[in-house]
C-alpha positions as CSV (number, residue, x, y, z in Angstrom):
1,X,226.3,113.8,-46.1
2,X,228.5,110.8,-47.1
3,X,227.6,108.6,-50.1
4,X,225.8,105.3,-49.4
5,X,227.8,102.4,-50.6
6,X,226.3,99.0,-50.9
7,X,228.3,97.7,-47.9
8,X,227.4,100.7,-45.8
9,X,223.7,100.4,-46.7
10,X,223.7,96.7,-45.7
11,X,225.3,97.6,-42.4
12,X,222.7,100.4,-41.8
13,X,219.9,98.1,-42.7
14,X,221.1,95.4,-40.3
15,X,221.2,98.0,-37.5
16,X,217.8,99.3,-38.5
17,X,216.5,95.8,-38.6
18,X,217.6,95.2,-35.0
19,X,216.0,98.5,-33.9
20,X,212.9,98.0,-36.0
21,X,211.6,94.4,-35.5
22,X,208.2,93.4,-36.5
23,X,205.4,95.8,-35.5
24,X,201.7,96.2,-36.2
25,X,200.1,98.8,-38.4
26,X,198.7,102.0,-37.0
27,X,197.6,102.0,-33.3
28,X,197.1,105.7,-32.6
29,X,197.2,105.1,-28.8
30,X,200.0,102.6,-28.8
31,X,201.6,102.9,-25.3
32,X,205.1,101.8,-26.2
33,X,207.2,99.9,-28.7
34,X,208.1,96.3,-28.1
35,X,211.7,97.1,-29.2
36,X,213.6,100.4,-29.3
37,X,212.7,102.7,-32.2
38,X,215.1,104.7,-34.3
39,X,215.3,108.1,-32.6
40,X,215.3,111.2,-34.7
41,X,215.8,114.5,-33.0
42,X,214.8,117.9,-34.3
43,X,217.5,120.3,-33.2
44,X,219.8,123.0,-34.4
45,X,223.3,122.9,-35.9
46,X,225.8,125.3,-37.4
47,X,226.9,125.2,-41.0
48,X,229.3,127.4,-43.1
49,X,227.7,129.3,-46.0
50,X,230.4,130.9,-48.1
51,X,232.7,131.6,-45.1
52,X,229.9,132.7,-42.8
53,X,228.4,130.7,-39.9
54,X,224.7,130.0,-39.9
55,X,222.6,128.3,-37.3
56,X,220.0,126.1,-39.0
57,X,217.7,123.2,-38.1
58,X,218.5,119.5,-38.5
59,X,216.9,116.1,-38.1
60,X,219.6,113.9,-36.7
61,X,219.9,110.3,-35.4
62,X,221.9,109.7,-32.3
63,X,224.8,108.4,-34.4
64,X,225.0,111.8,-36.2
65,X,223.3,110.7,-39.4
66,X,221.1,113.3,-41.0
67,X,217.9,111.7,-42.0
68,X,217.0,108.0,-42.3
69,X,217.7,104.9,-44.5
70,X,215.0,102.2,-44.3
71,X,213.9,99.2,-46.2
72,X,210.7,98.5,-48.0
73,X,208.6,95.7,-46.4
74,X,209.7,96.6,-42.9
75,X,208.0,98.8,-40.3
76,X,208.7,102.5,-40.2
77,X,209.6,102.4,-36.5
78,X,210.7,105.9,-35.5
79,X,210.5,108.1,-32.4
80,X,210.6,111.8,-33.2
81,X,211.8,114.0,-30.5
82,X,211.5,117.8,-30.5
83,X,214.8,119.2,-29.2
84,X,213.9,122.7,-30.2
85,X,212.6,125.4,-27.9
86,X,209.5,125.9,-30.1
87,X,206.8,123.6,-31.4
88,X,207.3,121.5,-34.5
89,X,205.9,118.6,-36.5
90,X,207.5,116.5,-39.2
91,X,205.9,115.2,-42.4
92,X,207.2,112.0,-44.1
93,X,207.1,113.3,-47.7
94,X,206.5,110.4,-50.2
95,X,205.3,107.8,-47.7
96,X,201.7,106.7,-47.4
97,X,201.2,106.2,-43.6
98,X,197.9,105.9,-41.8
99,X,196.6,109.5,-41.8
100,X,197.1,110.1,-38.1
101,X,200.8,109.7,-38.6
102,X,201.3,112.0,-41.6
103,X,202.7,114.9,-39.5
104,X,200.5,117.9,-40.6
105,X,199.4,120.1,-37.7
106,X,195.7,120.8,-37.6
107,X,195.0,118.0,-40.1
108,X,196.5,114.8,-38.8
109,X,198.4,115.5,-35.5
110,X,198.9,118.1,-32.8
111,X,202.2,119.9,-32.7
112,X,205.0,118.5,-30.7
113,X,205.9,120.8,-27.7
114,X,209.5,121.5,-26.9
115,X,211.0,118.3,-25.3
116,X,208.0,116.1,-26.4
117,X,208.3,113.0,-28.5
118,X,205.9,111.0,-30.7
119,X,206.1,107.3,-31.8
120,X,205.5,106.4,-35.5
121,X,204.9,102.8,-36.5
122,X,203.6,101.7,-39.9
123,X,204.6,99.5,-42.8
124,X,206.9,100.8,-45.5
125,X,205.1,99.6,-48.6
126,X,207.1,101.3,-51.4
127,X,210.8,101.8,-52.0
128,X,211.9,105.1,-53.2
129,X,213.7,108.4,-52.7
130,X,211.7,110.5,-50.2
131,X,212.4,113.1,-47.6
132,X,211.2,114.4,-44.2
133,X,210.5,118.0,-43.4
134,X,208.7,120.4,-41.0
135,X,205.1,121.2,-41.8
136,X,204.8,124.0,-39.3
137,X,205.2,127.7,-40.1
138,X,208.4,128.6,-41.9
139,X,210.6,126.0,-40.3
140,X,211.3,124.3,-43.7
141,X,213.0,127.5,-44.9
142,X,215.4,127.1,-41.9
143,X,216.5,123.7,-43.3
144,X,214.3,121.5,-41.0
145,X,214.4,118.7,-43.5
146,X,216.4,115.5,-44.2
147,X,216.6,112.6,-46.7
148,X,214.3,109.6,-46.1
149,X,215.5,106.8,-48.4
150,X,213.5,103.6,-48.6
151,X,215.5,100.9,-50.3
152,X,214.3,97.8,-52.2
153,X,216.1,94.8,-50.6
154,X,216.8,93.4,-54.1
155,X,218.6,96.6,-55.1
156,X,220.9,96.3,-52.1
157,X,222.6,93.3,-53.8
158,X,223.5,95.3,-56.9
159,X,226.9,96.8,-57.2
160,X,225.8,100.4,-57.4
161,X,227.1,103.3,-55.4
162,X,224.4,105.6,-54.0
163,X,224.8,109.4,-53.8
164,X,222.1,111.2,-51.8
165,X,221.9,115.0,-52.2
166,X,219.4,117.3,-50.6
167,X,219.2,120.8,-52.2
168,X,218.1,123.9,-50.4
169,X,217.7,127.6,-51.0
170,X,219.2,129.6,-48.1
171,X,218.7,133.1,-46.6
172,X,220.4,134.7,-43.7
173,X,217.3,136.7,-43.1
174,X,214.5,135.6,-40.8
175,X,212.0,133.8,-43.0
176,X,209.2,135.8,-41.3
177,X,210.9,138.9,-42.6
178,X,210.8,137.4,-46.1
179,X,207.1,136.7,-45.8
180,X,206.3,140.1,-44.4
181,X,208.1,141.7,-47.4
182,X,206.1,139.6,-49.8
183,X,202.9,140.5,-48.1
184,X,203.7,144.2,-48.0
185,X,204.0,144.4,-51.8
186,X,201.6,141.7,-52.9
187,X,204.5,139.7,-54.3
188,X,207.5,140.2,-56.5
189,X,210.1,142.8,-55.4
190,X,210.2,142.8,-51.6
191,X,210.1,146.0,-49.6
192,X,212.4,146.4,-46.7
193,X,210.5,144.9,-43.7
194,X,211.4,144.7,-40.0
195,X,212.5,141.4,-38.7
196,X,209.8,139.4,-36.8
197,X,210.5,137.2,-33.8
198,X,209.6,133.6,-34.7
199,X,211.4,131.8,-31.9
200,X,214.8,130.1,-32.0
201,X,215.2,130.4,-35.7
202,X,214.5,134.1,-35.8
203,X,216.7,136.8,-37.4
204,X,219.6,136.5,-35.1
205,X,219.8,132.7,-35.2
206,X,219.6,132.6,-38.9
207,X,222.9,134.6,-39.2
208,X,222.4,137.8,-37.4
209,X,223.2,140.4,-40.0
210,X,220.5,142.7,-41.4
211,X,220.1,141.9,-45.1
212,X,219.2,144.3,-47.9
213,X,215.9,144.1,-49.5
214,X,215.8,141.2,-51.9
215,X,213.7,141.4,-55.0
216,X,212.5,138.4,-57.0
217,X,212.6,138.1,-60.8
218,X,209.1,139.0,-61.8
219,X,206.8,140.5,-64.4
220,X,206.0,143.5,-62.2
221,X,202.5,143.3,-60.9
222,X,200.7,143.9,-57.7
223,X,198.9,140.6,-57.0
224,X,196.6,140.7,-60.0
225,X,193.3,139.7,-58.4
226,X,191.6,136.5,-59.0
227,X,192.0,135.2,-62.5
228,X,194.0,138.2,-63.7
229,X,196.1,137.5,-66.8
230,X,199.2,139.4,-65.6
231,X,202.7,138.6,-66.8
232,X,204.1,135.4,-65.4
233,X,207.2,135.4,-63.3
234,X,209.5,132.7,-61.9
235,X,211.1,133.7,-58.6
236,X,209.6,135.9,-55.9
237,X,212.2,135.3,-53.2
238,X,215.9,136.1,-53.5
239,X,218.5,134.0,-51.6
240,X,222.0,134.4,-50.2
241,X,223.0,130.9,-51.4
242,X,221.8,127.6,-52.8
243,X,223.1,124.5,-51.0
244,X,223.8,120.9,-51.9
245,X,224.0,118.8,-48.6
246,X,224.4,122.1,-46.7
247,X,227.4,123.3,-48.9
248,X,227.9,125.7,-51.7
249,X,230.2,125.4,-54.7
250,X,232.9,127.4,-52.7
251,X,233.3,124.1,-50.7
252,X,231.3,121.4,-52.4
253,X,230.9,117.8,-51.2
254,X,233.2,115.4,-53.1
255,X,231.9,111.8,-53.5
256,X,234.7,109.4,-54.2
257,X,233.7,107.0,-57.0
258,X,235.3,104.1,-58.8
259,X,236.5,104.3,-62.4
260,X,233.9,102.8,-64.7
261,X,231.6,102.4,-61.7
262,X,227.8,102.6,-61.6
263,X,226.3,105.4,-59.5
264,X,222.7,106.1,-58.6
265,X,222.0,109.8,-57.8
266,X,219.1,110.2,-55.4
267,X,218.4,114.0,-55.7
268,X,215.9,115.8,-53.5
269,X,214.7,119.3,-54.1
270,X,214.1,120.5,-50.6
271,X,214.1,124.2,-51.6
272,X,211.3,126.4,-50.1
273,X,210.7,128.5,-53.2
274,X,213.2,127.4,-56.0
275,X,212.9,125.2,-59.0
276,X,216.2,124.0,-60.5
277,X,217.6,122.4,-63.6
278,X,219.9,119.4,-62.9
279,X,222.9,119.7,-65.2
280,X,225.2,116.6,-65.4
281,X,227.9,118.5,-67.1
282,X,230.1,116.1,-69.1
283,X,228.2,113.0,-68.1
284,X,225.0,111.5,-69.6
285,X,222.6,109.7,-67.3
286,X,219.3,107.9,-67.3
287,X,216.4,109.2,-65.3
288,X,215.0,106.0,-63.7
289,X,212.6,107.3,-61.1
290,X,210.7,110.5,-60.1
291,X,209.3,111.1,-56.6
292,X,210.5,107.6,-55.7
293,X,208.5,105.9,-58.4
294,X,210.1,104.1,-61.3
295,X,209.8,105.5,-64.8
296,X,210.8,104.2,-68.2
297,X,214.4,105.4,-68.5
298,X,215.1,108.7,-70.2
299,X,218.6,109.6,-71.2
300,X,219.9,113.1,-70.9
301,X,222.3,115.6,-69.4
302,X,219.7,118.2,-68.1
303,X,216.5,117.5,-66.2
304,X,213.8,119.8,-64.9
305,X,213.5,119.7,-61.1
306,X,210.6,121.4,-59.4
307,X,210.2,122.1,-55.7
308,X,209.7,119.0,-53.5
309,X,210.3,116.6,-56.4
310,X,212.9,113.8,-56.4
311,X,215.0,112.5,-59.3
312,X,216.9,109.2,-59.4
313,X,219.5,109.2,-62.1
314,X,221.7,106.3,-63.1
315,X,225.2,107.0,-64.3
316,X,227.8,104.7,-65.9
317,X,231.1,106.5,-65.2
318,X,234.0,106.7,-67.6
319,X,236.8,104.2,-67.1
320,X,239.5,106.8,-66.6
321,X,240.4,108.8,-63.5
322,X,238.5,112.1,-63.3
323,X,236.2,114.4,-61.6
324,X,232.7,115.3,-62.7
325,X,230.7,118.2,-61.2
326,X,226.9,117.9,-61.0
327,X,225.0,121.2,-60.9
328,X,221.6,122.4,-59.8
329,X,221.0,125.7,-61.6
330,X,218.1,128.0,-60.5
331,X,215.5,128.3,-63.2
332,X,215.7,131.5,-65.2
333,X,219.1,132.4,-63.8
334,X,222.8,131.4,-63.8
335,X,223.1,130.9,-60.0
336,X,223.9,127.3,-59.2
337,X,225.0,124.9,-56.5
338,X,226.2,121.3,-56.8
339,X,228.6,118.5,-55.8
340,X,231.4,116.5,-57.4
341,X,232.0,112.9,-58.3
342,X,235.7,112.1,-58.3
343,X,237.9,109.0,-58.6
344,X,240.6,108.5,-56.0
345,X,243.2,110.4,-58.0
346,X,240.8,112.5,-60.0
347,X,241.7,116.2,-60.1
348,X,239.0,118.3,-58.4
349,X,238.9,121.7,-59.9
350,X,237.0,124.7,-58.5
351,X,233.6,125.2,-60.1
352,X,232.1,128.7,-60.2
353,X,228.8,129.6,-58.6
354,X,227.3,130.7,-61.9
355,X,226.6,128.8,-65.1
356,X,227.7,130.3,-68.5
357,X,224.1,131.0,-69.5
358,X,220.8,131.5,-67.7
359,X,218.5,128.5,-67.7
360,X,215.0,128.4,-69.2
361,X,211.8,128.2,-67.2
362,X,211.2,124.8,-65.5
363,X,208.0,123.6,-67.2
364,X,206.5,120.3,-68.4
365,X,208.8,119.4,-71.3
366,X,210.1,116.5,-69.2
367,X,206.8,115.6,-67.7
368,X,205.1,114.9,-71.1
369,X,207.9,112.4,-71.8
370,X,207.7,110.4,-68.6
371,X,206.0,107.0,-68.5
372,X,205.4,105.0,-65.3
373,X,206.9,101.5,-65.1
374,X,203.8,100.5,-63.1
375,X,201.0,102.8,-64.2
376,X,197.5,102.8,-62.7
377,X,195.0,100.4,-64.3
378,X,193.2,102.4,-67.0
379,X,189.8,103.0,-65.5
380,X,187.2,105.8,-65.9
381,X,187.0,108.4,-63.1
382,X,184.3,107.8,-60.5
383,X,184.7,111.4,-59.4
384,X,186.3,114.5,-60.9
385,X,187.4,117.7,-59.2
386,X,188.5,121.0,-60.7
387,X,190.9,122.9,-58.5
388,X,191.4,126.5,-59.7
389,X,194.5,128.4,-58.6
390,X,194.2,132.2,-58.2
391,X,195.9,135.0,-56.3
392,X,194.9,138.3,-54.7
393,X,196.8,141.4,-53.4
394,X,198.5,141.0,-50.1
395,X,200.3,137.8,-51.2
396,X,197.1,135.7,-51.0
397,X,197.1,132.4,-52.8
398,X,193.9,130.4,-53.2
399,X,192.5,127.1,-54.3
400,X,188.9,127.4,-55.7
401,X,188.8,131.0,-54.5
402,X,189.4,130.1,-50.8
403,X,192.4,130.4,-48.5
404,X,193.1,127.4,-46.2
405,X,190.8,127.7,-43.2
406,X,188.0,129.0,-45.3
407,X,188.1,126.1,-47.8
408,X,185.8,123.2,-48.4
409,X,187.5,119.8,-48.4
410,X,187.4,117.8,-51.6
411,X,185.0,114.9,-51.1
412,X,185.8,111.4,-52.3
413,X,184.7,107.9,-51.3
414,X,186.9,104.9,-50.5
415,X,187.6,102.7,-53.5
416,X,186.9,105.5,-56.1
417,X,189.1,106.5,-59.0
418,X,189.6,110.2,-58.6
419,X,190.8,112.7,-61.1
420,X,191.8,116.2,-60.1
421,X,192.5,118.9,-62.7
422,X,194.6,121.8,-61.5
423,X,194.0,124.9,-63.5
424,X,196.5,127.7,-62.8
425,X,195.1,131.2,-63.4
426,X,197.9,132.9,-61.4
427,X,201.2,134.5,-62.5
428,X,203.4,131.7,-61.1
429,X,203.9,127.9,-61.5
430,X,202.9,125.8,-58.5
431,X,204.3,122.4,-57.4
432,X,201.1,120.7,-56.2
433,X,201.6,117.9,-53.6
434,X,199.0,115.4,-52.4
435,X,199.7,113.6,-49.1
436,X,199.1,109.9,-48.4
437,X,198.8,108.9,-52.1
438,X,200.7,108.6,-55.3
439,X,198.9,109.9,-58.4
440,X,199.5,109.5,-62.1
441,X,199.7,112.4,-64.4
442,X,197.1,111.7,-67.1
443,X,196.6,115.1,-68.9
444,X,198.5,118.3,-69.6
445,X,196.4,121.2,-70.9
446,X,193.6,118.8,-71.7
447,X,195.7,116.4,-73.8
448,X,195.5,112.9,-72.3
449,X,198.4,110.5,-71.9
450,X,199.6,107.9,-69.3
451,X,202.4,109.7,-67.6
452,X,204.5,109.2,-64.4
453,X,203.3,108.1,-61.1
454,X,204.5,110.6,-58.5
455,X,203.3,112.8,-55.5
456,X,204.3,116.3,-56.7
457,X,203.6,117.9,-60.1
458,X,204.3,121.3,-61.4
459,X,201.3,123.3,-62.7
460,X,202.5,126.1,-65.0
461,X,201.1,129.6,-65.0
462,X,197.9,129.7,-67.2
463,X,198.2,125.9,-67.8
464,X,196.4,122.8,-66.5
465,X,197.5,119.4,-65.3
466,X,195.2,116.4,-64.5
467,X,196.2,113.7,-62.1
468,X,194.4,110.4,-61.2
469,X,194.7,108.3,-58.0
470,X,192.8,105.6,-56.3
471,X,191.2,106.4,-52.9
472,X,192.7,103.5,-51.0
473,X,194.1,105.2,-48.0
474,X,191.2,106.7,-46.0
475,X,191.8,109.7,-43.8
476,X,192.2,113.4,-43.9
477,X,195.0,114.4,-46.3
478,X,196.6,117.7,-47.1
479,X,196.7,119.0,-50.7
480,X,198.8,122.1,-51.2
481,X,201.4,124.0,-53.2
482,X,204.9,123.1,-52.0
483,X,206.2,126.6,-52.6
484,X,206.4,127.3,-48.8
485,X,205.4,131.0,-49.0
486,X,202.4,130.2,-51.3
487,X,201.2,127.5,-48.8
488,X,201.5,129.9,-45.9
489,X,199.7,132.5,-48.1
490,X,196.7,130.2,-48.1
491,X,197.3,127.7,-50.9
492,X,196.2,124.5,-49.2
493,X,193.1,122.3,-48.8
494,X,192.3,118.7,-47.8
495,X,190.9,115.5,-49.2
496,X,188.7,113.6,-46.7
497,X,187.2,110.2,-46.8
């Protein structure tokens, strides 16, 4: 994925503007666009993972671009085409569309059949670093995801080079085999399980070779039952590789930068089941946005990075020639991926796939420091919900004691200030994501503060996080854990108004 220079962004926006002229807001039965929409096609592609070919999914424009660059204040004017031989549906993570265009099967839209297409047309209200990904089955594990960058037109005039990087965890196994192994043992260490046929991205398509059983780092328990105080653990899925823009550190992407230049990293954690630490190595940066929403800058070299979250980090590069690796290190381990910033004559040296030391848990040390540039008005809650997270044997994950399909939607009314407290009584942390809204983090373990505005927050094992949002986007919205296997295991509900 090439970097986005200011000139290239302006060119892209001009092309997008020609293809995305003015359009109205949601018209669910709109028969056709007045002008051509940007076509994005879900298909397959082949990447190299440490010298081994792998067939994965992709979301490509006709010009070969993976993902989409758009501009705030313009229509999101997209035609999504399913080029797969199986059903799919794409969610626009971080955007706040009318609910019928949110891309969640069984909640907002029907699945797209092979060869079918769907038109999306709504106003992009907020600039930010977002992404698009499948919301059907285990397709997200097969890399059916791409960046979705919404630029502020004023920022396009700034002399800042953009570097967009999407991180993934990757397995050559069929994701259905991974899930079956987790379900067979509750969770934690996976038993050897036969591959299951889940269409084009089944075992053979994901690389073909049978993989050994892969255990997770865990505290050794069998599911624990609801509310059980079993030992916490970090990772319940083991992976063959971790990717930064589809590449490992054996062959990392090198972004050419200017001496003394200014760079904005737009980093997206698209992993299915992995939290990372971002390690800037020899550089120091300023964290300026989380989940696409500006925060008061925080300087640092290492930043916590939970599943589905985004980090925008501003860098002022040294004035000398050089090369600077940027790493994403799996929490609790040494395994890492990354990319390299290098000047035109900077010497790019090989970076190993393991850090010198294992990282700590990803928690809320960063979260408590974050402050929104534009916080919600301080208002009392009109309605409060407690959402308790529990687990049961058989790899069952529940919200308020219910799996999705048996759950009761959280009720709200339009115009209300809502507060939701997530209380995690399970053995793992959970990145909780609310569709169609941005919320503000207002309490951690009961201690109130005015934190970041975002759309995904990590709730630690045996901890609690309270978020507040205004019910200003009526519809039926998903609320779920963004650890893919936890969501498939039942950890999802809806908010409806």
